[in-house]
C-alpha positions in Angstrom: 16.1 18.9 -19.3 14.5 16.2 -17.4 15.3 15.2 -13.8 17.5 12.0 -13.5 15.6 9.1 -12.1 17.0 6.4 -9.7 18.3 3.6 -12.0 16.6 1.0 -10.1 13.3 2.3 -9.3 12.9 4.9 -12.1 11.7 7.3 -9.4 13.0 11.0 -9.4 14.0 13.2 -6.5 10.8 15.2 -7.0 8.5 12.3 -7.2 9.9 10.8 -3.7 9.7 14.3 -2.3 6.0 14.9 -3.1 5.1 11.2 -2.0 6.9 12.0 1.4 5.1 15.4 1.7 1.6 13.9 0.8 2.2 11.0 3.2 3.2 13.3 6.0 -0.1 15.1 5.6 -2.3 12.0 5.3 -0.3 10.0 7.7 -0.8 12.4 10.4 -4.6 11.8 10.2 -4.4 8.3 9.5 -6.7 7.1 12.5 -9.4 8.8 10.7 -8.5 8.3 7.1 -7.3 4.8 7.5 -10.7 3.5 8.6 -12.3 5.2 5.7 -9.8 3.8 3.1 -10.3 0.2 4.5 -14.2 0.5 4.4 -14.0 1.8 0.9 -11.5 -1.0 -0.1 -14.0 -3.5 1.2 -16.9 -2.0 -0.5 -15.1 -1.7 -3.7 -13.4 -5.1 -3.6 -15.6 -7.3 -1.6 -13.3 -10.2 -2.6 -10.4 -8.5 -0.4 -12.9 -8.3 2.6 -13.2 -12.1 2.3 -9.5 -12.4 3.5 -10.4 -10.8 6.8 -12.1 -13.7 8.6 -12.5 -11.8 11.6 -15.0 -9.6 9.9 -17.2 -12.5 8.7 -20.9 -11.7 9.3 -20.2 -8.1 10.4 -21.8 -5.0 8.7 -19.8 -2.1 7.7 -20.8 -0.2 10.7 -19.4 -2.9 12.9 -16.3 -3.3 10.9 -15.7 0.5 10.9 -15.7 0.4 14.7 -13.8 -2.8 15.3 -10.5 -2.5 17.0 -9.0 -5.1 14.7 -9.7 -2.9 11.8 -7.9 0.1 13.7 -4.9 -2.4 14.4 -4.8 -3.4 10.8 -5.1 0.1 9.3 -2.3 1.2 11.9 0.0 -1.7 10.5 -0.8 -0.6 7.0 0.3 2.9 8.0 3.6 1.8 9.5 4.2 -0.2 6.3 3.6 2.7 4.1 5.6 5.0 6.2 8.5 2.5 6.3 8.4 2.3 2.4 8.2 6.2 2.1 10.9 6.5 4.5 13.2 4.3 2.5 12.7 5.3 -1.0 16.3 6.5 -1.1 17.5 3.2 0.2 16.5 0.7 -2.4 18.1 -2.2 -0.7 16.3 -1.7 2.6 13.0 -0.9 0.7 13.2 -4.2 -1.0 13.7 -6.2 2.1 10.7 -4.3 3.7 8.6 -5.1 0.7 9.8 -8.7 0.8 8.8 -9.1 4.5 5.3 -7.7 3.9 5.1 -9.7 0.9 5.8 -13.1 2.6 3.3 -12.0 5.4 0.5 -11.7 2.8 1.6 -14.5 0.6 1.1 -17.1 3.5 -2.5 -15.8 3.5 -2.9 -16.6 -0.1 -3.2 -12.8 -1.0 -2.1 -12.1 -4.6 -0.4 -9.4 -6.6 -3.8 -8.6 -8.0 -5.3 -7.8 -4.6 -2.3 -5.5 -4.0 -2.8 -3.7 -7.4 -6.4 -3.1 -6.7 -5.7 -1.7 -3.3 -2.8 0.6 -4.5 -5.2 1.7 -7.5 -7.8 2.8 -4.8 -5.0 4.1 -2.4 -3.9 6.5 -5.2 -7.4 7.9 -5.8 -7.9 8.0 -2.2 -4.7 10.0 -1.5 -5.8 12.5 -4.3 -9.4 13.0 -3.0 -8.3 13.4 0.8 -5.3 15.6 0.3 -6.6 17.3 -2.8 -3.2 16.9 -4.2 -2.3 17.7 -7.7 -1.9 15.4 -10.7 2.1 15.5 -10.2 1.6 14.1 -6.7 -1.0 11.6 -7.9 1.5 10.5 -10.7 4.4 10.3 -8.1 2.2 7.9 -6.0 1.2 5.9 -9.0 5.0 5.6 -9.9 5.9 4.6 -6.3 3.1 2.2 -6.0 3.9 0.5 -9.3 7.6 0.1 -8.1 6.2 -1.6 -4.8 3.7 -3.8 -6.8 6.6 -4.8 -9.2 8.7 -5.9 -6.2 5.7 -7.9 -4.7 5.1 -9.6 -8.0 8.6 -10.7 -8.6 9.0 -11.9 -5.0 5.6 -13.6 -5.0 7.0 -15.5 -8.3 10.1 -16.4 -6.5 8.1 -17.8 -3.4 5.7 -19.7 -5.7 8.6 -21.3 -7.5 10.1 -22.4 -4.3 6.6 -23.9 -3.3 6.4 -21.7 -0.3 3.3 -20.7 1.5 1.2 -23.5 0.0 
């Protein structure tokens, strides 16, 4: 018999638990891993790097040592932590995702950039934590939920003419 899933997110208790466990491990070393993740993100998706005007004209060595990169990757960590901490509180999770979406929407970042980043993030988690396929699948499912909320909220913001 399969484990029941949350009727809103579709995530099971076990999926949420392995996401929490793996993020606990990765998050505790995020000052190192976060820089590596963002450098890999920028190398894999140069179009995402273009959103970071503060890095214009900088090589990857300079970006890697930039305090602005460290600040952004810590903001990213706090965002992921807040999402992971609220997987059981869907209403709060939704509000958190909406706030983050609005912040990025104003910068004209689309759901496609989020999806690219999330795809890379799931791979990055698996490589760094050497997690199993169950954990990778749980992250993929979780990031799909987050991406869906982002997409739906961006659609709403666009229909209202916000951020343009």
